[in-house]
C-alpha positions as a printed NumPy array, in Angstrom:
array([[ 114.905,   11.019,  -88.541],
       [ 116.86 ,   14.178,  -89.303],
       [ 119.623,   13.163,  -86.882],
       [ 119.919,    9.78 ,  -88.619],
       [ 120.081,   11.486,  -92.01 ],
       [ 122.859,   13.82 ,  -90.868],
       [ 125.007,   11.039,  -89.383],
       [ 124.48 ,    8.261,  -91.979],
       [ 127.029,    8.307,  -94.837],
       [ 124.781,    6.081,  -96.976],
       [ 121.994,    8.653,  -96.709],
       [ 124.448,   11.419,  -97.609],
       [ 125.486,    9.426, -100.7  ],
       [ 121.862,    9.098, -101.77 ],
       [ 121.156,   12.784, -101.187],
       [ 124.316,   13.779, -103.072],
       [ 123.435,   11.5  , -105.995],
       [ 119.9  ,   12.885, -106.214],
       [ 121.208,   16.449, -105.977],
       [ 123.718,   15.846, -108.794],
       [ 120.983,   14.329, -110.986],
       [ 118.68 ,   17.307, -110.361],
       [ 121.453,   19.826, -111.123],
       [ 122.451,   18.009, -114.329],
       [ 118.816,   17.764, -115.446],
       [ 118.239,   21.465, -114.812],
       [ 121.452,   22.323, -116.71 ],
       [ 120.509,   20.231, -119.743],
       [ 116.961,   21.664, -119.765],
       [ 118.408,   25.179, -119.583],
       [ 120.823,   24.479, -122.436],
       [ 118.046,   22.928, -124.543],
       [ 115.719,   25.903, -124.012],
       [ 118.531,   28.389, -124.585],
       [ 119.636,   26.723, -127.843],
       [ 116.044,   26.388, -129.061],
       [ 115.443,   30.086, -128.413],
       [ 118.587,   30.991, -130.397],
       [ 117.529,   28.775, -133.325],
       [ 114.13 ,   30.458, -133.573],
       [ 115.612,   33.941, -134.049]])
């Protein structure tokens, strides 16, 4: 299973897409929390 994942470009595309979505989501959540904290001061 792991060997197939490491050698399959389609699997790498899926993993990369999911990773990008997670990073973008975390960034937007961080920005939202950061801006909300600044507005409350």
